SETOR-285624 format. One record per residue (C-alpha): residue number from 1; residue in one letter; x, y, z. Coordinates in steps of 0.1 Angstrom, whole numbers, always signed. Layout:
BEGIN
{seq = NUM | type = A | c1 = X | c2 = Y | c3 = Z}
...
END
This chain:
BEGIN
{seq = 1 | type = M | c1 = +1691 | c2 = -92 | c3 = +1819}
{seq = 2 | type = S | c1 = +1686 | c2 = -61 | c3 = +1841}
{seq = 3 | type = F | c1 = +1684 | c2 = -55 | c3 = +1872}
{seq = 4 | type = I | c1 = +1647 | c2 = -39 | c3 = +1877}
{seq = 5 | type = V | c1 = +1634 | c2 = -64 | c3 = +1844}
{seq = 6 | type = K | c1 = +1647 | c2 = -100 | c3 = +1870}
{seq = 7 | type = N | c1 = +1635 | c2 = -87 | c3 = +1901}
{seq = 8 | type = T | c1 = +1605 | c2 = -78 | c3 = +1881}
{seq = 9 | type = V | c1 = +1597 | c2 = -113 | c3 = +1868}
{seq = 10 | type = G | c1 = +1604 | c2 = -129 | c3 = +1906}
{seq = 11 | type = F | c1 = +1577 | c2 = -103 | c3 = +1917}
{seq = 12 | type = L | c1 = +1555 | c2 = -114 | c3 = +1893}
{seq = 13 | type = L | c1 = +1558 | c2 = -153 | c3 = +1901}
{seq = 14 | type = A | c1 = +1566 | c2 = -150 | c3 = +1936}
{seq = 15 | type = S | c1 = +1531 | c2 = -126 | c3 = +1940}
{seq = 16 | type = R | c1 = +1514 | c2 = -159 | c3 = +1919}
{seq = 17 | type = I | c1 = +1494 | c2 = -142 | c3 = +1895}
{seq = 18 | type = P | c1 = +1476 | c2 = -175 | c3 = +1879}
{seq = 19 | type = N | c1 = +1464 | c2 = -184 | c3 = +1921}
{seq = 20 | type = L | c1 = +1448 | c2 = -142 | c3 = +1920}
{seq = 21 | type = L | c1 = +1436 | c2 = -150 | c3 = +1892}
{seq = 22 | type = V | c1 = +1418 | c2 = -179 | c3 = +1901}
{seq = 23 | type = I | c1 = +1403 | c2 = -159 | c3 = +1937}
{seq = 24 | type = G | c1 = +1395 | c2 = -130 | c3 = +1913}
{seq = 25 | type = I | c1 = +1374 | c2 = -153 | c3 = +1887}
{seq = 26 | type = T | c1 = +1358 | c2 = -164 | c3 = +1916}
{seq = 27 | type = Q | c1 = +1348 | c2 = -138 | c3 = +1936}
{seq = 28 | type = F | c1 = +1334 | c2 = -127 | c3 = +1909}
{seq = 29 | type = I | c1 = +1322 | c2 = -157 | c3 = +1901}
{seq = 30 | type = T | c1 = +1302 | c2 = -159 | c3 = +1933}
{seq = 31 | type = A | c1 = +1288 | c2 = -125 | c3 = +1925}
{seq = 32 | type = Y | c1 = +1274 | c2 = -133 | c3 = +1897}
{seq = 33 | type = Y | c1 = +1257 | c2 = -170 | c3 = +1901}
{seq = 34 | type = L | c1 = +1249 | c2 = -174 | c3 = +1933}
{seq = 35 | type = L | c1 = +1244 | c2 = -144 | c3 = +1950}
{seq = 36 | type = D | c1 = +1225 | c2 = -131 | c3 = +1917}
{seq = 37 | type = K | c1 = +1241 | c2 = -97 | c3 = +1912}
{seq = 38 | type = S | c1 = +1235 | c2 = -82 | c3 = +1878}
{seq = 39 | type = L | c1 = +1272 | c2 = -73 | c3 = +1853}
{seq = 40 | type = E | c1 = +1261 | c2 = -42 | c3 = +1851}
{seq = 41 | type = N | c1 = +1269 | c2 = -42 | c3 = +1897}
{seq = 42 | type = L | c1 = +1301 | c2 = -61 | c3 = +1890}
{seq = 43 | type = I | c1 = +1315 | c2 = -43 | c3 = +1869}
{seq = 44 | type = Q | c1 = +1306 | c2 = -8 | c3 = +1891}
{seq = 45 | type = I | c1 = +1350 | c2 = +6 | c3 = +1902}
{seq = 46 | type = E | c1 = +1334 | c2 = -2 | c3 = +1938}
{seq = 47 | type = F | c1 = +1336 | c2 = -40 | c3 = +1936}
{seq = 48 | type = L | c1 = +1360 | c2 = -45 | c3 = +1910}
{seq = 49 | type = V | c1 = +1387 | c2 = -21 | c3 = +1937}
{seq = 50 | type = F | c1 = +1374 | c2 = -52 | c3 = +1964}
{seq = 51 | type = I | c1 = +1384 | c2 = -79 | c3 = +1943}
{seq = 52 | type = F | c1 = +1420 | c2 = -59 | c3 = +1938}
{seq = 53 | type = S | c1 = +1423 | c2 = -53 | c3 = +1973}
{seq = 54 | type = T | c1 = +1417 | c2 = -87 | c3 = +1983}
{seq = 55 | type = G | c1 = +1446 | c2 = -101 | c3 = +1956}
{seq = 56 | type = M | c1 = +1468 | c2 = -79 | c3 = +1971}
{seq = 57 | type = I | c1 = +1467 | c2 = -91 | c3 = +2004}
{seq = 58 | type = G | c1 = +1474 | c2 = -126 | c3 = +1983}
{seq = 59 | type = A | c1 = +1504 | c2 = -114 | c3 = +1969}
{seq = 60 | type = A | c1 = +1516 | c2 = -100 | c3 = +2001}
{seq = 61 | type = G | c1 = +1506 | c2 = -136 | c3 = +2017}
{seq = 62 | type = Y | c1 = +1528 | c2 = -156 | c3 = +1986}
{seq = 63 | type = I | c1 = +1551 | c2 = -138 | c3 = +1984}
{seq = 64 | type = I | c1 = +1561 | c2 = -136 | c3 = +2029}
{seq = 65 | type = N | c1 = +1565 | c2 = -173 | c3 = +2033}
{seq = 66 | type = D | c1 = +1583 | c2 = -174 | c3 = +2005}
{seq = 67 | type = Y | c1 = +1607 | c2 = -156 | c3 = +2021}
{seq = 68 | type = F | c1 = +1603 | c2 = -183 | c3 = +2049}
{seq = 69 | type = D | c1 = +1604 | c2 = -211 | c3 = +2037}
{seq = 70 | type = Q | c1 = +1636 | c2 = -205 | c3 = +2011}
{seq = 71 | type = K | c1 = +1662 | c2 = -223 | c3 = +2028}
{seq = 72 | type = I | c1 = +1628 | c2 = -251 | c3 = +2035}
{seq = 73 | type = D | c1 = +1617 | c2 = -252 | c3 = +1993}
{seq = 74 | type = M | c1 = +1663 | c2 = -247 | c3 = +1990}
{seq = 75 | type = V | c1 = +1654 | c2 = -284 | c3 = +2004}
{seq = 76 | type = N | c1 = +1626 | c2 = -300 | c3 = +1988}
{seq = 77 | type = R | c1 = +1622 | c2 = -274 | c3 = +1952}
{seq = 78 | type = P | c1 = +1653 | c2 = -257 | c3 = +1947}
{seq = 79 | type = D | c1 = +1646 | c2 = -253 | c3 = +1909}
{seq = 80 | type = K | c1 = +1617 | c2 = -235 | c3 = +1920}
{seq = 81 | type = V | c1 = +1630 | c2 = -207 | c3 = +1946}
{seq = 82 | type = I | c1 = +1619 | c2 = -174 | c3 = +1935}
{seq = 83 | type = V | c1 = +1627 | c2 = -153 | c3 = +1970}
{seq = 84 | type = G | c1 = +1663 | c2 = -152 | c3 = +1977}
{seq = 85 | type = T | c1 = +1671 | c2 = -159 | c3 = +1935}
{seq = 86 | type = T | c1 = +1649 | c2 = -143 | c3 = +1911}
{seq = 87 | type = F | c1 = +1636 | c2 = -112 | c3 = +1938}
{seq = 88 | type = R | c1 = +1652 | c2 = -106 | c3 = +1955}
{seq = 89 | type = R | c1 = +1650 | c2 = -109 | c3 = +1995}
{seq = 90 | type = R | c1 = +1651 | c2 = -73 | c3 = +2008}
{seq = 91 | type = L | c1 = +1627 | c2 = -67 | c3 = +1979}
{seq = 92 | type = A | c1 = +1607 | c2 = -94 | c3 = +1986}
{seq = 93 | type = L | c1 = +1598 | c2 = -79 | c3 = +2020}
{seq = 94 | type = F | c1 = +1597 | c2 = -45 | c3 = +2006}
{seq = 95 | type = S | c1 = +1567 | c2 = -56 | c3 = +1986}
{seq = 96 | type = H | c1 = +1550 | c2 = -76 | c3 = +2009}
{seq = 97 | type = I | c1 = +1546 | c2 = -46 | c3 = +2035}
{seq = 98 | type = V | c1 = +1535 | c2 = -20 | c3 = +2002}
{seq = 99 | type = L | c1 = +1508 | c2 = -52 | c3 = +1991}
{seq = 100 | type = T | c1 = +1495 | c2 = -51 | c3 = +2027}
{seq = 101 | type = F | c1 = +1486 | c2 = -20 | c3 = +2035}
{seq = 102 | type = S | c1 = +1481 | c2 = -11 | c3 = +1996}
{seq = 103 | type = G | c1 = +1451 | c2 = -40 | c3 = +2005}
{seq = 104 | type = I | c1 = +1441 | c2 = -28 | c3 = +2036}
{seq = 105 | type = A | c1 = +1436 | c2 = +8 | c3 = +2032}
{seq = 106 | type = L | c1 = +1420 | c2 = +2 | c3 = +1995}
{seq = 107 | type = G | c1 = +1395 | c2 = -19 | c3 = +2018}
{seq = 108 | type = F | c1 = +1387 | c2 = -1 | c3 = +2040}
{seq = 109 | type = L | c1 = +1386 | c2 = +27 | c3 = +2016}
{seq = 110 | type = I | c1 = +1352 | c2 = +5 | c3 = +2003}
{seq = 111 | type = D | c1 = +1341 | c2 = -9 | c3 = +2038}
{seq = 112 | type = P | c1 = +1356 | c2 = -7 | c3 = +2068}
{seq = 113 | type = A | c1 = +1341 | c2 = -42 | c3 = +2078}
{seq = 114 | type = V | c1 = +1358 | c2 = -50 | c3 = +2042}
{seq = 115 | type = G | c1 = +1392 | c2 = -36 | c3 = +2054}
{seq = 116 | type = V | c1 = +1387 | c2 = -49 | c3 = +2094}
{seq = 117 | type = I | c1 = +1386 | c2 = -87 | c3 = +2074}
{seq = 118 | type = H | c1 = +1414 | c2 = -73 | c3 = +2055}
{seq = 119 | type = I | c1 = +1435 | c2 = -65 | c3 = +2084}
{seq = 120 | type = F | c1 = +1426 | c2 = -99 | c3 = +2101}
{seq = 121 | type = S | c1 = +1438 | c2 = -124 | c3 = +2071}
{seq = 122 | type = S | c1 = +1474 | c2 = -99 | c3 = +2062}
{seq = 123 | type = G | c1 = +1485 | c2 = -107 | c3 = +2104}
{seq = 124 | type = A | c1 = +1470 | c2 = -141 | c3 = +2093}
{seq = 125 | type = L | c1 = +1492 | c2 = -148 | c3 = +2066}
{seq = 126 | type = W | c1 = +1520 | c2 = -125 | c3 = +2086}
{seq = 127 | type = T | c1 = +1516 | c2 = -154 | c3 = +2117}
{seq = 128 | type = Y | c1 = +1514 | c2 = -182 | c3 = +2101}
{seq = 129 | type = S | c1 = +1544 | c2 = -181 | c3 = +2077}
{seq = 130 | type = V | c1 = +1564 | c2 = -169 | c3 = +2112}
{seq = 131 | type = I | c1 = +1548 | c2 = -190 | c3 = +2135}
{seq = 132 | type = I | c1 = +1517 | c2 = -212 | c3 = +2128}
{seq = 133 | type = R | c1 = +1532 | c2 = -233 | c3 = +2104}
{seq = 134 | type = R | c1 = +1555 | c2 = -244 | c3 = +2134}
{seq = 135 | type = W | c1 = +1525 | c2 = -263 | c3 = +2149}
{seq = 136 | type = V | c1 = +1509 | c2 = -300 | c3 = +2140}
{seq = 137 | type = L | c1 = +1478 | c2 = -293 | c3 = +2119}
{seq = 138 | type = L | c1 = +1468 | c2 = -254 | c3 = +2128}
{seq = 139 | type = G | c1 = +1486 | c2 = -244 | c3 = +2093}
{seq = 140 | type = T | c1 = +1467 | c2 = -263 | c3 = +2074}
{seq = 141 | type = L | c1 = +1434 | c2 = -248 | c3 = +2090}
{seq = 142 | type = T | c1 = +1448 | c2 = -217 | c3 = +2086}
{seq = 143 | type = I | c1 = +1454 | c2 = -219 | c3 = +2057}
{seq = 144 | type = A | c1 = +1418 | c2 = -233 | c3 = +2046}
{seq = 145 | type = F | c1 = +1405 | c2 = -208 | c3 = +2064}
{seq = 146 | type = L | c1 = +1414 | c2 = -179 | c3 = +2047}
{seq = 147 | type = T | c1 = +1402 | c2 = -192 | c3 = +2008}
{seq = 148 | type = C | c1 = +1370 | c2 = -201 | c3 = +2027}
{seq = 149 | type = L | c1 = +1375 | c2 = -166 | c3 = +2040}
{seq = 150 | type = T | c1 = +1376 | c2 = -151 | c3 = +2001}
{seq = 151 | type = L | c1 = +1343 | c2 = -159 | c3 = +1992}
{seq = 152 | type = L | c1 = +1325 | c2 = -151 | c3 = +2029}
{seq = 153 | type = L | c1 = +1339 | c2 = -121 | c3 = +2020}
{seq = 154 | type = V | c1 = +1320 | c2 = -119 | c3 = +1995}
{seq = 155 | type = M | c1 = +1287 | c2 = -117 | c3 = +2010}
{seq = 156 | type = V | c1 = +1302 | c2 = -91 | c3 = +2040}
{seq = 157 | type = F | c1 = +1306 | c2 = -67 | c3 = +2005}
{seq = 158 | type = F | c1 = +1272 | c2 = -70 | c3 = +1994}
{seq = 159 | type = R | c1 = +1257 | c2 = -68 | c3 = +2029}
{seq = 160 | type = E | c1 = +1237 | c2 = -102 | c3 = +2022}
{seq = 161 | type = F | c1 = +1234 | c2 = -134 | c3 = +2039}
{seq = 162 | type = N | c1 = +1235 | c2 = -168 | c3 = +2015}
{seq = 163 | type = L | c1 = +1237 | c2 = -207 | c3 = +2023}
{seq = 164 | type = L | c1 = +1247 | c2 = -214 | c3 = +1989}
{seq = 165 | type = V | c1 = +1281 | c2 = -191 | c3 = +1996}
{seq = 166 | type = I | c1 = +1282 | c2 = -210 | c3 = +2027}
{seq = 167 | type = A | c1 = +1282 | c2 = -241 | c3 = +2013}
{seq = 168 | type = Y | c1 = +1302 | c2 = -228 | c3 = +1992}
{seq = 169 | type = A | c1 = +1327 | c2 = -217 | c3 = +2014}
{seq = 170 | type = L | c1 = +1328 | c2 = -254 | c3 = +2034}
{seq = 171 | type = F | c1 = +1333 | c2 = -270 | c3 = +2003}
{seq = 172 | type = G | c1 = +1362 | c2 = -242 | c3 = +1995}
{seq = 173 | type = C | c1 = +1376 | c2 = -252 | c3 = +2032}
{seq = 174 | type = V | c1 = +1374 | c2 = -292 | c3 = +2035}
{seq = 175 | type = T | c1 = +1387 | c2 = -294 | c3 = +2001}
{seq = 176 | type = I | c1 = +1419 | c2 = -266 | c3 = +2007}
{seq = 177 | type = F | c1 = +1424 | c2 = -285 | c3 = +2036}
{seq = 178 | type = I | c1 = +1435 | c2 = -320 | c3 = +2014}
{seq = 179 | type = R | c1 = +1453 | c2 = -304 | c3 = +1990}
{seq = 180 | type = E | c1 = +1472 | c2 = -287 | c3 = +2022}
{seq = 181 | type = S | c1 = +1476 | c2 = -319 | c3 = +2037}
{seq = 182 | type = L | c1 = +1489 | c2 = -339 | c3 = +2011}
{seq = 183 | type = K | c1 = +1515 | c2 = -307 | c3 = +2003}
{seq = 184 | type = D | c1 = +1530 | c2 = -312 | c3 = +2030}
{seq = 185 | type = I | c1 = +1532 | c2 = -352 | c3 = +2027}
{seq = 186 | type = I | c1 = +1550 | c2 = -343 | c3 = +1996}
{seq = 187 | type = S | c1 = +1575 | c2 = -310 | c3 = +2012}
{seq = 188 | type = A | c1 = +1575 | c2 = -333 | c3 = +2049}
{seq = 189 | type = K | c1 = +1617 | c2 = -339 | c3 = +2042}
{seq = 190 | type = G | c1 = +1626 | c2 = -301 | c3 = +2036}
{seq = 191 | type = E | c1 = +1607 | c2 = -292 | c3 = +2060}
{seq = 192 | type = G | c1 = +1615 | c2 = -318 | c3 = +2088}
{seq = 193 | type = Q | c1 = +1653 | c2 = -306 | c3 = +2090}
{seq = 194 | type = F | c1 = +1637 | c2 = -264 | c3 = +2097}
{seq = 195 | type = G | c1 = +1609 | c2 = -276 | c3 = +2127}
{seq = 196 | type = I | c1 = +1579 | c2 = -275 | c3 = +2107}
{seq = 197 | type = Q | c1 = +1553 | c2 = -298 | c3 = +2127}
{seq = 198 | type = S | c1 = +1530 | c2 = -305 | c3 = +2101}
{seq = 199 | type = I | c1 = +1507 | c2 = -338 | c3 = +2099}
{seq = 200 | type = P | c1 = +1527 | c2 = -364 | c3 = +2086}
{seq = 201 | type = I | c1 = +1564 | c2 = -355 | c3 = +2107}
{seq = 202 | type = V | c1 = +1541 | c2 = -358 | c3 = +2138}
{seq = 203 | type = W | c1 = +1520 | c2 = -381 | c3 = +2130}
{seq = 204 | type = G | c1 = +1535 | c2 = -399 | c3 = +2103}
{seq = 205 | type = V | c1 = +1525 | c2 = -407 | c3 = +2068}
{seq = 206 | type = R | c1 = +1496 | c2 = -437 | c3 = +2076}
{seq = 207 | type = G | c1 = +1485 | c2 = -406 | c3 = +2102}
{seq = 208 | type = A | c1 = +1478 | c2 = -375 | c3 = +2074}
{seq = 209 | type = K | c1 = +1463 | c2 = -403 | c3 = +2051}
{seq = 210 | type = L | c1 = +1437 | c2 = -412 | c3 = +2085}
{seq = 211 | type = V | c1 = +1434 | c2 = -371 | c3 = +2089}
{seq = 212 | type = I | c1 = +1426 | c2 = -370 | c3 = +2051}
{seq = 213 | type = L | c1 = +1407 | c2 = -394 | c3 = +2052}
{seq = 214 | type = L | c1 = +1385 | c2 = -379 | c3 = +2074}
{seq = 215 | type = A | c1 = +1383 | c2 = -346 | c3 = +2066}
{seq = 216 | type = G | c1 = +1372 | c2 = -364 | c3 = +2027}
{seq = 217 | type = A | c1 = +1343 | c2 = -385 | c3 = +2053}
{seq = 218 | type = A | c1 = +1332 | c2 = -348 | c3 = +2062}
{seq = 219 | type = G | c1 = +1332 | c2 = -327 | c3 = +2032}
{seq = 220 | type = V | c1 = +1306 | c2 = -361 | c3 = +2018}
{seq = 221 | type = G | c1 = +1287 | c2 = -355 | c3 = +2046}
{seq = 222 | type = L | c1 = +1284 | c2 = -316 | c3 = +2032}
{seq = 223 | type = L | c1 = +1279 | c2 = -327 | c3 = +2000}
{seq = 224 | type = S | c1 = +1254 | c2 = -352 | c3 = +2008}
{seq = 225 | type = F | c1 = +1235 | c2 = -319 | c3 = +2020}
{seq = 226 | type = Y | c1 = +1240 | c2 = -296 | c3 = +1998}
{seq = 227 | type = L | c1 = +1224 | c2 = -319 | c3 = +1975}
{seq = 228 | type = L | c1 = +1194 | c2 = -327 | c3 = +1995}
{seq = 229 | type = S | c1 = +1194 | c2 = -286 | c3 = +2000}
{seq = 230 | type = I | c1 = +1192 | c2 = -275 | c3 = +1967}
{seq = 231 | type = P | c1 = +1163 | c2 = -279 | c3 = +1942}
{seq = 232 | type = N | c1 = +1182 | c2 = -278 | c3 = +1907}
{seq = 233 | type = W | c1 = +1195 | c2 = -313 | c3 = +1895}
{seq = 234 | type = N | c1 = +1212 | c2 = -303 | c3 = +1868}
{seq = 235 | type = V | c1 = +1231 | c2 = -294 | c3 = +1899}
{seq = 236 | type = R | c1 = +1225 | c2 = -329 | c3 = +1915}
{seq = 237 | type = Y | c1 = +1234 | c2 = -348 | c3 = +1890}
{seq = 238 | type = F | c1 = +1269 | c2 = -324 | c3 = +1885}
{seq = 239 | type = F | c1 = +1275 | c2 = -333 | c3 = +1918}
{seq = 240 | type = F | c1 = +1267 | c2 = -373 | c3 = +1918}
{seq = 241 | type = G | c1 = +1296 | c2 = -377 | c3 = +1900}
{seq = 242 | type = V | c1 = +1316 | c2 = -355 | c3 = +1923}
{seq = 243 | type = L | c1 = +1313 | c2 = -378 | c3 = +1945}
{seq = 244 | type = I | c1 = +1321 | c2 = -409 | c3 = +1924}
{seq = 245 | type = F | c1 = +1355 | c2 = -390 | c3 = +1921}
{seq = 246 | type = V | c1 = +1358 | c2 = -381 | c3 = +1957}
{seq = 247 | type = F | c1 = +1351 | c2 = -417 | c3 = +1962}
{seq = 248 | type = W | c1 = +1379 | c2 = -432 | c3 = +1936}
{seq = 249 | type = I | c1 = +1405 | c2 = -404 | c3 = +1948}
{seq = 250 | type = A | c1 = +1400 | c2 = -419 | c3 = +1982}
{seq = 251 | type = Y | c1 = +1407 | c2 = -454 | c3 = +1971}
{seq = 252 | type = R | c1 = +1439 | c2 = -438 | c3 = +1953}
{seq = 253 | type = L | c1 = +1454 | c2 = -419 | c3 = +1988}
{seq = 254 | type = V | c1 = +1448 | c2 = -452 | c3 = +2006}
{seq = 255 | type = K | c1 = +1467 | c2 = -474 | c3 = +1981}
{seq = 256 | type = A | c1 = +1494 | c2 = -437 | c3 = +1976}
{seq = 257 | type = D | c1 = +1533 | c2 = -450 | c3 = +1984}
{seq = 258 | type = K | c1 = +1551 | c2 = -428 | c3 = +1968}
{seq = 259 | type = M | c1 = +1556 | c2 = -391 | c3 = +1965}
{seq = 260 | type = S | c1 = +1546 | c2 = -394 | c3 = +1929}
{seq = 261 | type = D | c1 = +1511 | c2 = -416 | c3 = +1941}
{seq = 262 | type = F | c1 = +1509 | c2 = -383 | c3 = +1964}
{seq = 263 | type = R | c1 = +1514 | c2 = -357 | c3 = +1936}
{seq = 264 | type = S | c1 = +1492 | c2 = -374 | c3 = +1916}
{seq = 265 | type = V | c1 = +1465 | c2 = -374 | c3 = +1943}
{seq = 266 | type = K | c1 = +1468 | c2 = -337 | c3 = +1951}
{seq = 267 | type = T | c1 = +1466 | c2 = -330 | c3 = +1911}
{seq = 268 | type = Y | c1 = +1431 | c2 = -350 | c3 = +1910}
{seq = 269 | type = I | c1 = +1422 | c2 = -325 | c3 = +1943}
{seq = 270 | type = D | c1 = +1432 | c2 = -298 | c3 = +1921}
{seq = 271 | type = I | c1 = +1406 | c2 = -309 | c3 = +1893}
{seq = 272 | type = L | c1 = +1381 | c2 = -317 | c3 = +1921}
{seq = 273 | type = I | c1 = +1386 | c2 = -276 | c3 = +1934}
{seq = 274 | type = L | c1 = +1381 | c2 = -271 | c3 = +1894}
{seq = 275 | type = A | c1 = +1352 | c2 = -290 | c3 = +1894}
{seq = 276 | type = G | c1 = +1329 | c2 = -269 | c3 = +1924}
{seq = 277 | type = L | c1 = +1335 | c2 = -235 | c3 = +1905}
{seq = 278 | type = V | c1 = +1327 | c2 = -247 | c3 = +1874}
{seq = 279 | type = S | c1 = +1293 | c2 = -265 | c3 = +1892}
{seq = 280 | type = M | c1 = +1281 | c2 = -224 | c3 = +1901}
{seq = 281 | type = F | c1 = +1273 | c2 = -223 | c3 = +1863}
{seq = 282 | type = L | c1 = +1243 | c2 = -245 | c3 = +1870}
{seq = 283 | type = I | c1 = +1232 | c2 = -229 | c3 = +1896}
END
């Protein structure tokens, strides 16, 4: 494989293209179903560039995280290390810089408020990769909030406040926090060798379980409030089924004691996130 082809493949893999597509689709669906924007408005170049700029900031964040996590990943998942193997480290750092500044520039071109938020997001992603992720709890909260921000950013773009978007953003924040906490449990072996103070390393697996269960309880509370505030019985029936699934996930988490068990629970959380996305079509 030639140098150019190899590093191009590495760039695409490090950018997490499937994840970026999910973010873009979620923003599109949020505007269409939750903010009730017409399809004609959403295929305008401004909105498409807005989604693209968000994706560029996200891709830059994924790449720089892989850049600083190379040694940890060599312990936890050596067969999936991209930066430093398929994708040269210098090119990874250069790609991060280009994507970050391009995403910010496009953000300002569309709307100064979007540009400012892109600066905040890119700065938070860099700080997370270098410093914040080494602090107990704060790193997980940072990723959860930045994920939530991708939905709130749609309201900023349209200059429109909407409680539905807030509700979904909070739901996403809680589920991503739980997902990241599960990833910390799975990755604790490698992270502990390099000074990462994640929840399971500082408070143990039992402590991490307790934090996840508390976050899940908060999520159930938010979901219950959401159900009571939405006069749509299709949505209520859907989320009632989701609540049953949530309690089943909690049971599986309490019983989990092997890494394979925690990986299974993480998969269930991914299904839960997908269910939340699908529910938007019922609004």
